[in-house]
Z-matrix of the N, CA and C atoms (Angstrom, degrees):
N
C 1 1.462
C 2 1.542 1 108.22
N 3 1.373 2 116.40 1 120.87
C 4 1.417 3 119.35 2 -178.33
C 5 1.497 4 113.34 3 -87.67
N 6 1.262 5 117.26 4 114.10
C 7 1.485 6 123.25 5 -179.50
C 8 1.493 7 112.22 6 -80.32
N 9 1.265 8 117.04 7 140.29
C 10 1.387 9 121.76 8 178.66
C 11 1.596 10 112.05 9 -59.73
N 12 1.259 11 121.08 10 140.75
C 13 1.348 12 121.28 11 176.74
C 14 1.543 13 115.77 12 -78.84
N 15 1.298 14 117.92 13 177.24
C 16 1.492 15 128.36 14 -174.54
C 17 1.519 16 109.99 15 -99.03
N 18 1.287 17 118.54 16 142.36
C 19 1.438 18 120.75 17 159.43
C 20 1.484 19 110.31 18 -98.24
N 21 1.372 20 117.17 19 115.17
C 22 1.393 21 120.94 20 -175.27
C 23 1.556 22 109.98 21 -112.00
N 24 1.313 23 118.81 22 113.39
C 25 1.509 24 129.88 23 -171.73
C 26 1.502 25 104.18 24 -94.51
N 27 1.305 26 118.02 25 117.31
C 28 1.463 27 124.36 26 -179.26
C 29 1.524 28 111.20 27 -115.00
N 30 1.281 29 117.42 28 125.71
C 31 1.519 30 121.13 29 176.67
C 32 1.499 31 108.68 30 -135.11
N 33 1.342 32 115.98 31 172.49
C 34 1.434 33 124.98 32 178.20
C 35 1.529 34 110.55 33 164.28
N 36 1.263 35 117.12 34 159.95
C 37 1.456 36 120.98 35 179.92
C 38 1.640 37 113.46 36 -68.68
N 39 1.302 38 114.12 37 157.81
C 40 1.444 39 113.53 38 172.38
C 41 1.445 40 112.66 39 -61.28
N 42 1.319 41 120.61 40 129.88
C 43 1.415 42 123.99 41 177.38
C 44 1.544 43 109.67 42 102.06
N 45 1.342 44 116.70 43 -2.60
C 46 1.489 45 116.46 44 177.74
C 47 1.593 46 111.49 45 -82.71
N 48 1.349 47 113.43 46 -15.51
C 49 1.463 48 113.32 47 175.11
C 50 1.503 49 112.68 48 98.33
N 51 1.239 50 122.13 49 9.47
C 52 1.428 51 124.84 50 -171.55
C 53 1.620 52 110.33 51 -62.15
N 54 1.349 53 113.27 52 -41.23
C 55 1.458 54 117.68 53 176.52
C 56 1.584 55 114.48 54 -59.31
N 57 1.430 56 111.86 55 -39.95
C 58 1.449 57 118.82 56 178.50
C 59 1.436 58 109.99 57 -66.98
N 60 1.350 59 121.06 58 -41.25
C 61 1.383 60 123.97 59 179.57
C 62 1.559 61 112.58 60 -63.47
N 63 1.274 62 113.71 61 -42.37
C 64 1.512 63 119.26 62 -175.53
C 65 1.529 64 104.21 63 -73.95
N 66 1.273 65 124.59 64 -40.02
C 67 1.498 66 122.40 65 -176.27
C 68 1.529 67 108.13 66 -71.09
N 69 1.303 68 119.05 67 -26.01
C 70 1.494 69 119.16 68 177.75
C 71 1.515 70 108.70 69 -73.81
N 72 1.321 71 114.31 70 -35.43
C 73 1.420 72 121.07 71 179.08
C 74 1.532 73 109.93 72 -67.57
N 75 1.351 74 113.12 73 -45.73
C 76 1.466 75 121.67 74 177.53
C 77 1.539 76 109.33 75 -55.67
N 78 1.292 77 117.41 76 -45.19
C 79 1.529 78 121.77 77 -175.69
C 80 1.579 79 113.59 78 -75.67
N 81 1.347 80 115.49 79 -6.41
C 82 1.465 81 119.25 80 -170.73
C 83 1.571 82 110.34 81 -77.78
N 84 1.352 83 116.17 82 -10.93
C 85 1.429 84 122.09 83 174.93
C 86 1.558 85 110.92 84 82.32
N 87 1.267 86 119.25 85 19.53
C 88 1.540 87 122.27 86 175.81
C 89 1.429 88 107.76 87 -76.00
N 90 1.316 89 118.69 88 110.44
C 91 1.474 90 122.26 89 -171.97
C 92 1.591 91 109.15 90 -87.73
N 93 1.268 92 118.35 91 6.98
C 94 1.434 93 120.77 92 177.54
C 95 1.546 94 112.62 93 -93.74
N 96 1.326 95 118.71 94 -0.14
C 97 1.398 96 130.85 95 -168.95
C 98 1.520 97 107.39 96 -115.84
N 99 1.301 98 120.54 97 129.78
C 100 1.406 99 123.64 98 168.53
C 101 1.677 100 105.59 99 -124.90
N 102 1.320 101 112.38 100 160.93
C 103 1.515 102 118.17 101 -178.42
C 104 1.536 103 108.25 102 -117.75
N 105 1.313 104 113.02 103 129.82
C 106 1.509 105 118.59 104 -178.57
C 107 1.533 106 109.53 105 -53.65
N 108 1.295 107 115.45 106 149.73
C 109 1.497 108 122.89 107 177.64
C 110 1.538 109 106.04 108 -121.46
N 111 1.335 110 113.97 109 118.21
C 112 1.399 111 120.82 110 -179.96
C 113 1.506 112 113.18 111 -77.84
N 114 1.338 113 117.53 112 158.77
C 115 1.461 114 121.69 113 169.75
C 116 1.559 115 111.15 114 -97.78
N 117 1.251 116 116.65 115 150.57
C 118 1.528 117 117.57 116 179.64
C 119 1.545 118 106.14 117 -158.02
N 120 1.399 119 109.36 118 153.81
C 121 1.428 120 118.07 119 172.90
C 122 1.470 121 116.76 120 -99.81
N 123 1.349 122 116.62 121 6.55
C 124 1.490 123 120.59 122 -179.95
C 125 1.586 124 103.44 123 -81.32
N 126 1.346 125 111.91 124 156.87
C 127 1.520 126 118.15 125 -177.12
C 128 1.498 127 106.21 126 -73.21
N 129 1.384 128 119.30 127 148.04
C 130 1.393 129 125.62 128 176.36
C 131 1.505 130 108.23 129 -62.61
N 132 1.377 131 113.72 130 143.08
C 133 1.533 132 119.06 131 174.92
C 134 1.465 133 107.08 132 -93.45
N 135 1.312 134 118.96 133 169.10
C 136 1.452 135 124.99 134 -175.12
C 137 1.513 136 106.66 135 -58.77
N 138 1.359 137 114.50 136 129.37
C 139 1.448 138 122.27 137 174.55
C 140 1.536 139 111.11 138 91.56
N 141 1.288 140 121.08 139 -18.69
C 142 1.432 141 121.87 140 -179.01
C 143 1.553 142 115.19 141 -69.32
N 144 1.246 143 119.08 142 139.60
C 145 1.486 144 123.53 143 -176.70
C 146 1.508 145 112.92 144 -114.75
N 147 1.397 146 116.82 145 130.45
C 148 1.468 147 117.74 146 176.76
C 149 1.515 148 112.79 147 -60.24
N 150 1.236 149 118.60 148 132.76
C 151 1.575 150 125.74 149 -178.51
C 152 1.453 151 113.37 150 80.64
N 153 1.385 152 119.26 151 -7.05
C 154 1.494 153 118.06 152 171.12
C 155 1.489 154 110.27 153 -106.54
N 156 1.385 155 116.81 154 -53.98
C 157 1.458 156 115.44 155 -179.65
C 158 1.500 157 110.94 156 -87.82
N 159 1.345 158 117.08 157 -38.28
C 160 1.490 159 122.98 158 177.60
C 161 1.568 160 105.97 159 -153.67
N 162 1.297 161 112.85 160 163.33
C 163 1.414 162 119.00 161 162.33
C 164 1.518 163 107.49 162 -94.66
N 165 1.203 164 117.06 163 110.11
C 166 1.509 165 120.44 164 -176.19
C 167 1.546 166 109.76 165 -87.21
N 168 1.292 167 112.83 166 125.26
C 169 1.494 168 123.59 167 -176.95
C 170 1.456 169 113.88 168 -128.16
N 171 1.376 170 115.69 169 151.64
C 172 1.485 171 117.82 170 170.28
C 173 1.588 172 103.58 171 -76.60
N 174 1.353 173 112.99 172 166.77
C 175 1.416 174 119.63 173 174.59
C 176 1.536 175 114.31 174 -58.09
N 177 1.348 176 114.48 175 -41.43
C 178 1.461 177 117.49 176 178.69
C 179 1.510 178 110.42 177 -63.71
N 180 1.286 179 115.80 178 -40.63
C 181 1.463 180 120.33 179 -178.19
C 182 1.584 181 110.75 180 -64.56
N 183 1.351 182 111.00 181 -40.37
C 184 1.466 183 118.38 182 -178.33
C 185 1.579 184 110.63 183 -66.35
N 186 1.374 185 113.42 184 -41.77
C 187 1.427 186 119.12 185 -178.55
C 188 1.533 187 110.30 186 -66.56
N 189 1.363 188 115.09 187 -33.50
C 190 1.424 189 118.45 188 177.00
C 191 1.531 190 111.57 189 -67.44
N 192 1.314 191 114.38 190 -34.51
C 193 1.545 192 119.17 191 177.04
C 194 1.585 193 109.85 192 -64.47
N 195 1.367 194 114.31 193 -35.17
C 196 1.509 195 120.23 194 177.18
C 197 1.609 196 105.45 195 -63.54
N 198 1.271 197 110.99 196 -60.10
C 199 1.474 198 118.39 197 179.06
C 200 1.424 199 118.33 198 -44.96
N 201 1.375 200 115.46 199 -40.74
C 202 1.451 201 122.97 200 179.73
C 203 1.508 202 119.07 201 -87.95
N 204 1.381 203 111.56 202 4.62
C 205 1.497 204 118.35 203 177.50
C 206 1.533 205 111.86 204 67.01
N 207 1.307 206 116.25 205 34.57
C 208 1.453 207 118.09 206 -173.58
C 209 1.580 208 114.63 207 -95.38
N 210 1.448 209 113.24 208 10.41
C 211 1.449 210 116.40 209 -176.38
C 212 1.517 211 110.03 210 -127.80
N 213 1.313 212 119.96 211 139.04
C 214 1.465 213 122.51 212 173.04
C 215 1.448 214 108.24 213 -64.79
N 216 1.370 215 117.57 214 -44.06
C 217 1.464 216 124.91 215 -176.74
C 218 1.436 217 110.39 216 -155.16
N 219 1.324 218 117.55 217 156.32
C 220 1.526 219 122.43 218 171.49
C 221 1.420 220 112.54 219 -152.43
N 222 1.296 221 116.94 220 160.55
C 223 1.509 222 124.85 221 178.79
C 224 1.558 223 108.30 222 -144.35
N 225 1.360 224 115.67 223 153.92
C 226 1.420 225 123.70 224 171.12
C 227 1.507 226 107.03 225 -103.96
N 228 1.313 227 118.23 226 127.53
C 229 1.416 228 120.18 227 -174.35
C 230 1.503 229 109.84 228 -146.13
N 231 1.376 230 117.82 229 117.52
C 232 1.496 231 121.47 230 -179.53
C 233 1.514 232 109.60 231 57.27
N 234 1.345 233 116.79 232 44.05
C 235 1.444 234 119.12 233 169.65
C 236 1.608 235 111.17 234 75.00
N 237 1.368 236 118.22 235 11.08
C 238 1.417 237 120.31 236 174.10
C 239 1.506 238 109.01 237 -134.54
N 240 1.315 239 114.66 238 155.50
C 241 1.454 240 123.33 239 -178.16
C 242 1.554 241 109.77 240 -100.07
N 243 1.393 242 114.54 241 145.23
C 244 1.442 243 121.95 242 -178.60
C 245 1.540 244 101.07 243 -138.55
N 246 1.359 245 114.08 244 141.63
C 247 1.486 246 117.16 245 179.64
C 248 1.582 247 110.11 246 -165.91
N 249 1.376 248 112.10 247 168.29
C 250 1.377 249 121.51 248 -171.18
C 251 1.552 250 109.53 249 -111.79
N 252 1.367 251 118.87 250 102.33
C 253 1.431 252 116.45 251 -170.05
C 254 1.598 253 110.89 252 -76.81
N 255 1.350 254 114.17 253 136.47
C 256 1.441 255 122.36 254 -177.32
C 257 1.566 256 110.40 255 -62.54
N 258 1.378 257 112.61 256 -47.55
C 259 1.492 258 121.67 257 -170.13
C 260 1.487 259 112.46 258 -53.52
N 261 1.354 260 118.07 259 -45.01
C 262 1.445 261 120.64 260 179.44
C 263 1.509 262 113.67 261 -62.91
N 264 1.264 263 113.35 262 -48.72
C 265 1.518 264 121.38 263 -178.94
C 266 1.533 265 109.61 264 -62.93
N 267 1.261 266 116.82 265 -47.90
C 268 1.564 267 118.77 266 -175.39
C 269 1.487 268 108.81 267 -67.45
N 270 1.339 269 119.59 268 -39.27
C 271 1.483 270 119.81 269 -178.75
C 272 1.511 271 112.12 270 -72.01
N 273 1.441 272 115.24 271 -32.99
C 274 1.509 273 114.53 272 174.09
C 275 1.485 274 114.82 273 -69.14
N 276 1.303 275 117.09 274 -37.96
C 277 1.456 276 120.59 275 177.67
C 278 1.543 277 110.79 276 -68.76
N 279 1.342 278 117.29 277 -40.42
C 280 1.493 279 120.66 278 -178.20
C 281 1.605 280 107.16 279 -62.14
N 282 1.356 281 115.45 280 -33.81
C 283 1.440 282 118.50 281 -176.48
C 284 1.537 283 111.65 282 -79.53
N 285 1.479 284 116.79 283 4.49
C 286 1.514 285 117.08 284 176.84
C 287 1.492 286 114.21 285 93.63
N 288 1.307 287 118.19 286 -3.05
C 289 1.488 288 119.49 287 176.88
C 290 1.493 289 114.67 288 -87.06
N 291 1.287 290 120.50 289 146.49
C 292 1.390 291 124.35 290 174.04
C 293 1.631 292 107.03 291 -85.53
N 294 1.302 293 113.74 292 126.48
C 295 1.451 294 120.10 293 -176.33
C 296 1.588 295 111.96 294 -107.92
N 297 1.344 296 110.53 295 115.26
C 298 1.527 297 114.82 296 -179.39
C 299 1.538 298 112.75 297 -93.63
N 300 1.241 299 120.88 298 131.95
C 301 1.442 300 127.98 299 -177.83
C 302 1.448 301 107.72 300 -121.49
N 303 1.382 302 117.35 301 123.81
C 304 1.400 303 124.22 302 179.12
C 305 1.500 304 103.60 303 -103.19
N 306 1.287 305 122.14 304 120.10
C 307 1.445 306 121.79 305 -171.94
C 308 1.568 307 108.18 306 -155.28
N 309 1.411 308 112.09 307 150.39
C 310 1.483 309 112.57 308 179.47
C 311 1.552 310 110.33 309 -75.72
N 312 1.346 311 112.07 310 174.60
C 313 1.482 312 116.39 311 -169.39
C 314 1.443 313 115.68 312 -62.59
N 315 1.383 314 123.15 313 -40.93
C 316 1.430 315 122.19 314 -179.75
C 317 1.499 316 109.47 315 -64.03
N 318 1.325 317 119.34 316 -48.11
C 319 1.395 318 120.04 317 -178.38
C 320 1.544 319 111.28 318 -64.77
N 321 1.246 320 118.33 319 -35.25
C 322 1.531 321 123.05 320 176.66
C 323 1.485 322 107.90 321 -61.15
N 324 1.300 323 120.89 322 -41.43
C 325 1.447 324 121.19 323 -177.33
C 326 1.503 325 109.06 324 -64.08
N 327 1.305 326 118.37 325 -34.66
C 328 1.515 327 120.98 326 177.51
C 329 1.495 328 112.69 327 -67.50
N 330 1.395 329 113.45 328 -40.03
C 331 1.396 330 119.32 329 -176.61
C 332 1.584 331 108.04 330 -72.14
N 333 1.277 332 119.32 331 -43.32
C 334 1.428 333 121.84 332 173.31
C 335 1.442 334 117.19 333 -55.75
N 336 1.372 335 118.63 334 -37.05
C 337 1.445 336 124.24 335 175.83
C 338 1.471 337 110.50 336 -71.31
N 339 1.353 338 121.03 337 -44.32
C 340 1.419 339 121.58 338 179.19
C 341 1.564 340 116.86 339 -72.21
N 342 1.370 341 112.49 340 -25.58
C 343 1.436 342 118.70 341 -176.77
C 344 1.561 343 108.90 342 -134.59
N 345 1.370 344 118.23 343 68.69
C 346 1.436 345 120.04 344 -174.78
C 347 1.523 346 118.09 345 -60.29
N 348 1.310 347 115.70 346 -16.61
C 349 1.547 348 117.88 347 177.68
C 350 1.535 349 111.06 348 -77.34
N 351 1.382 350 118.04 349 -5.13
C 352 1.447 351 113.84 350 179.32
C 353 1.495 352 113.77 351 -67.37
N 354 1.350 353 114.82 352 169.01
C 355 1.478 354 124.22 353 176.20
C 356 1.493 355 109.49 354 -107.44
N 357 1.311 356 117.29 355 121.21
C 358 1.515 357 118.98 356 -177.67
C 359 1.489 358 113.51 357 -108.35
N 360 1.336 359 118.76 358 139.13
C 361 1.348 360 124.58 359 -174.06
C 362 1.541 361 108.17 360 -138.08
N 363 1.340 362 113.08 361 131.95
C 364 1.527 363 119.39 362 -176.96
C 365 1.557 364 105.09 363 -116.76
N 366 1.316 365 113.19 364 125.34
C 367 1.474 366 120.78 365 -179.30
C 368 1.545 367 107.57 366 -97.59
N 369 1.315 368 112.17 367 131.20
C 370 1.507 369 119.12 368 179.96
C 371 1.516 370 107.66 369 -118.51
N 372 1.269 371 112.67 370 155.68
C 373 1.553 372 121.50 371 167.87
C 374 1.569 373 106.52 372 -78.32
N 375 1.221 374 113.10 373 162.55
C 376 1.646 375 114.68 374 177.17
C 377 1.495 376 112.45 375 -63.62
N 378 1.331 377 117.62 376 -29.33
C 379 1.476 378 122.62 377 -178.61
C 380 1.516 379 112.53 378 -164.73
N 381 1.243 380 119.07 379 160.00
C 382 1.473 381 124.60 380 -177.62
C 383 1.624 382 105.37 381 -63.02
N 384 1.235 383 121.59 382 -39.44
C 385 1.435 384 126.72 383 -179.69
C 386 1.556 385 109.60 384 -61.30
N 387 1.369 386 114.71 385 -43.56
C 388 1.464 387 118.80 386 179.87
C 389 1.577 388 108.73 387 -67.13
N 390 1.361 389 112.23 388 -39.47
C 391 1.514 390 114.41 389 176.76
C 392 1.541 391 111.63 390 -57.80
N 393 1.318 392 118.68 391 -46.55
C 394 1.422 393 122.51 392 172.92
C 395 1.490 394 113.10 393 -55.37
N 396 1.313 395 116.40 394 -45.43
C 397 1.496 396 115.06 395 -178.25
C 398 1.466 397 110.80 396 -64.15
N 399 1.345 398 118.26 397 -42.97
C 400 1.477 399 118.46 398 -175.61
C 401 1.577 400 109.75 399 -65.98
N 402 1.270 401 121.71 400 -32.06
C 403 1.407 402 125.27 401 -178.04
C 404 1.551 403 108.15 402 -73.47
N 405 1.408 404 115.09 403 -45.66
C 406 1.457 405 118.04 404 176.62
C 407 1.385 406 115.06 405 -64.48
N 408 1.391 407 120.58 406 -33.44
C 409 1.432 408 126.92 407 -179.63
C 410 1.467 409 116.60 408 -62.05
N 411 1.326 410 113.68 409 -26.44
C 412 1.534 411 120.75 410 174.54
C 413 1.552 412 111.26 411 -57.92
N 414 1.290 413 116.39 412 -37.32
C 415 1.470 414 125.00 413 173.42
C 416 1.550 415 109.77 414 66.89
N 417 1.314 416 117.20 415 24.16
C 418 1.406 417 121.25 416 -174.92
C 419 1.566 418 112.61 417 -105.28
N 420 1.317 419 115.70 418 -7.06
C 421 1.542 420 119.73 419 -166.24
C 422 1.516 421 105.67 420 -137.91
N 423 1.345 422 117.54 421 142.45
C 424 1.407 423 124.45 422 176.30
C 425 1.508 424 112.80 423 -75.11
N 426 1.339 425 120.50 424 171.61
C 427 1.419 426 120.02 425 -173.23
C 428 1.411 427 117.07 426 -63.93
N 429 1.430 428 119.18 427 -29.45
C 430 1.377 429 117.61 428 177.58
C 431 1.492 430 114.30 429 -64.80
N 432 1.438 431 114.65 430 -43.41
C 433 1.442 432 122.29 431 179.31
C 434 1.571 433 110.77 432 -61.21
N 435 1.317 434 117.48 433 -38.53
C 436 1.434 435 125.05 434 -176.82
C 437 1.534 436 105.31 435 -66.55
N 438 1.272 437 116.02 436 -44.27
C 439 1.473 438 119.00 437 -179.98
C 440 1.519 439 111.40 438 -62.48
N 441 1.338 440 113.36 439 -44.03
C 442 1.536 441 113.68 440 179.53
C 443 1.499 442 111.34 441 -67.54
N 444 1.312 443 119.99 442 -32.71
C 445 1.450 444 119.52 443 173.65
C 446 1.527 445 110.95 444 -62.92
N 447 1.325 446 121.31 445 -43.41
C 448 1.393 447 126.82 446 -178.11
C 449 1.623 448 110.35 447 -64.23
N 450 1.346 449 111.42 448 -39.10
C 451 1.559 450 116.64 449 175.95
C 452 1.507 451 108.15 450 -63.00
N 453 1.225 452 116.47 451 -49.13
C 454 1.469 453 121.47 452 177.52
C 455 1.435 454 111.83 453 -53.87
N 456 1.439 455 116.85 454 -49.83
C 457 1.419 456 121.86 455 -179.85
C 458 1.596 457 113.74 456 -54.68
N 459 1.304 458 113.48 457 -41.99
C 460 1.473 459 118.15 458 173.36
C 461 1.492 460 115.04 459 -55.15
N 462 1.290 461 115.65 460 -43.28
C 463 1.479 462 123.93 461 177.99
C 464 1.510 463 106.09 462 -66.52
N 465 1.257 464 123.36 463 -50.32
C 466 1.428 465 125.29 464 -178.88
C 467 1.457 466 111.66 465 -59.36
N 468 1.298 467 120.09 466 -42.65
C 469 1.529 468 124.22 467 -174.05
C 470 1.548 469 106.57 468 -64.74
N 471 1.265 470 116.92 469 -29.86
C 472 1.559 471 122.50 470 178.39
C 473 1.571 472 108.08 471 -56.10
N 474 1.364 473 116.15 472 -25.74
C 475 1.530 474 118.44 473 -174.03
C 476 1.512 475 108.53 474 -84.78
N 477 1.296 476 122.02 475 -11.88
C 478 1.451 477 123.80 476 -172.86
C 479 1.505 478 114.82 477 -52.07
N 480 1.266 479 117.43 478 -34.37
C 481 1.468 480 124.16 479 -179.26
C 482 1.596 481 113.01 480 -64.39
N 483 1.403 482 114.35 481 -16.63
C 484 1.424 483 116.81 482 176.13
C 485 1.523 484 116.26 483 -82.73
N 486 1.335 485 112.77 484 -4.04
C 487 1.558 486 119.10 485 -174.82
C 488 1.550 487 109.76 486 -101.24
N 489 1.284 488 110.95 487 155.52
C 490 1.490 489 118.77 488 -177.51
C 491 1.564 490 114.91 489 -70.58
N 492 1.371 491 112.09 490 -34.70
C 493 1.512 492 116.55 491 -178.25
C 494 1.551 493 108.89 492 -136.97
N 495 1.287 494 115.83 493 160.02
C 496 1.492 495 124.44 494 175.68
C 497 1.518 496 106.77 495 -130.15
N 498 1.297 497 116.07 496 130.83
C 499 1.519 498 120.46 497 174.68
C 500 1.524 499 105.50 498 -117.09
N 501 1.309 500 117.73 499 131.00
C 502 1.411 501 120.14 500 175.32
C 503 1.529 502 107.96 501 -97.77
N 504 1.304 503 117.54 502 114.31
C 505 1.473 504 122.80 503 -174.11
C 506 1.508 505 110.16 504 -86.47
N 507 1.302 506 114.59 505 78.48
C 508 1.478 507 124.33 506 172.04
C 509 1.565 508 106.51 507 -87.84
N 510 1.319 509 119.69 508 -45.27
C 511 1.399 510 124.03 509 173.10
C 512 1.455 511 109.81 510 -124.41
N 513 1.304 512 116.53 511 127.01
C 514 1.476 513 123.02 512 -177.07
C 515 1.440 514 113.94 513 -56.37
N 516 1.298 515 115.22 514 -43.36
C 517 1.481 516 122.77 515 -175.15
C 518 1.527 517 106.63 516 -67.07
N 519 1.325 518 120.23 517 -41.04
C 520 1.519 519 123.47 518 178.49
C 521 1.433 520 107.80 519 -66.90
N 522 1.264 521 119.37 520 -37.07
C 523 1.566 522 123.96 521 -176.53
C 524 1.548 523 106.71 522 -67.31
N 525 1.234 524 118.86 523 -41.24
C 526 1.471 525 124.43 524 179.21
C 527 1.539 526 104.78 525 -63.11
N 528 1.322 527 121.06 526 -50.07
C 529 1.415 528 123.07 527 -178.64
C 530 1.564 529 111.42 528 -62.70
N 531 1.261 530 114.98 529 -36.15
C 532 1.507 531 120.36 530 177.92
C 533 1.606 532 108.16 531 -61.21
N 534 1.271 533 111.60 532 -48.42
C 535 1.520 534 116.97 533 178.26
C 536 1.482 535 112.97 534 -59.03
N 537 1.354 536 112.68 535 -42.00
C 538 1.514 537 116.01 536 179.02
C 539 1.546 538 109.66 537 -63.23
N 540 1.372 539 117.14 538 -38.21
C 541 1.394 540 122.75 539 -176.63
C 542 1.613 541 110.11 540 -65.53
N 543 1.260 542 115.13 541 -41.71
C 544 1.404 543 123.14 542 179.73
C 545 1.560 544 106.60 543 -63.80
N 546 1.221 545 120.54 544 -51.21
C 547 1.535 546 119.47 545 175.69
C 548 1.490 547 115.85 546 -57.75
N 549 1.355 548 116.38 547 -42.09
C 550 1.428 549 118.13 548 175.34
C 551 1.489 550 115.90 549 -66.80
N 552 1.333 551 116.57 550 -38.44
C 553 1.536 552 120.15 551 178.63
C 554 1.523 553 108.67 552 -67.34
N 555 1.324 554 118.81 553 -37.13
C 556 1.459 555 119.67 554 -175.56
C 557 1.507 556 108.27 555 -68.29
N 558 1.361 557 119.28 556 -33.44
C 559 1.475 558 122.95 557 179.82
C 560 1.542 559 110.26 558 -67.82
N 561 1.358 560 115.80 559 -20.01
C 562 1.480 561 116.53 560 -178.27
C 563 1.519 562 113.08 561 -90.63
N 564 1.336 563 117.15 562 -8.50
C 565 1.504 564 122.37 563 -176.56
C 566 1.478 565 105.18 564 -56.18
N 567 1.311 566 115.01 565 148.21
C 568 1.488 567 123.60 566 -179.69
C 569 1.542 568 109.02 567 -62.28
N 570 1.289 569 114.04 568 -43.79
C 571 1.611 570 113.43 569 -177.15
C 572 1.441 571 114.88 570 -61.62
N 573 1.360 572 115.22 571 -22.45
C 574 1.466 573 116.59 572 175.85
C 575 1.517 574 115.10 573 -92.55
N 576 1.252 575 117.57 574 4.95
C 577 1.538 576 123.51 575 -178.00
C 578 1.479 577 112.86 576 -123.41
N 579 1.308 578 119.16 577 11.05
C 580 1.525 579 119.44 578 -171.70
C 581 1.577 580 108.53 579 -69.00
N 582 1.286 581 119.43 580 -31.62
C 583 1.537 582 123.95 581 177.32
C 584 1.445 583 107.97 582 -63.44
N 585 1.354 584 120.48 583 -42.15
C 586 1.478 585 119.95 584 -177.35
C 587 1.466 586 111.33 585 -73.71
N 588 1.330 587 117.44 586 -33.16
C 589 1.488 588 121.59 587 179.45
C 590 1.516 589 113.01 588 -70.89
N 591 1.295 590 116.51 589 -20.42
C 592 1.360 591 119.02 590 -172.40
C 593 1.575 592 111.55 591 -73.06
N 594 1.320 593 113.35 592 -21.85
C 595 1.464 594 117.44 593 175.87
C 596 1.470 595 117.87 594 -66.60
N 597 1.326 596 113.91 595 -15.53
C 598 1.508 597 121.15 596 -179.12
C 599 1.586 598 109.59 597 -95.18
N 600 1.289 599 117.05 598 -1.64
C 601 1.495 600 118.10 599 177.81
C 602 1.511 601 111.40 600 -69.94
């Protein structure tokens, strides 16, 4: 019996290490997990593949997706559109794979509203001081940009109470295992196993 997969929504402030956690999970070879692919109107960068990194669309194609209600959420940023296609996620889940979606808090709120059965996870740094250290360690931004990122992080962290789970990313390996544990525990919930239990009636 093929059980439907889970949609796992993952958010967290810049510097929390959510990308590192998800990349480590992606590289672990777990073939039960797929990662959501976003749609965008920006031009592909060198090495990017349509359908793997993004679904690359023209603006007219993207606007048609909006009109046809084919997106869980979408935003316009720097004169380009970005969105989360429903079709890819729904087909992935239907095929029994768990689909992980890394998304910022505003978009996550829209996805959770449209798909309330999803599992939501917020990734936090161990402390605000560590968050500052991680952002400054990148060495790619000046003080003003770092402070703006930290201000935004404070606002994003305020949304953590809207999520089902919180993972503190002190050790990336432990954070990956925590995420695995959440996914495994969710699959054991009674409400997700009613179909299997009916055979015993």
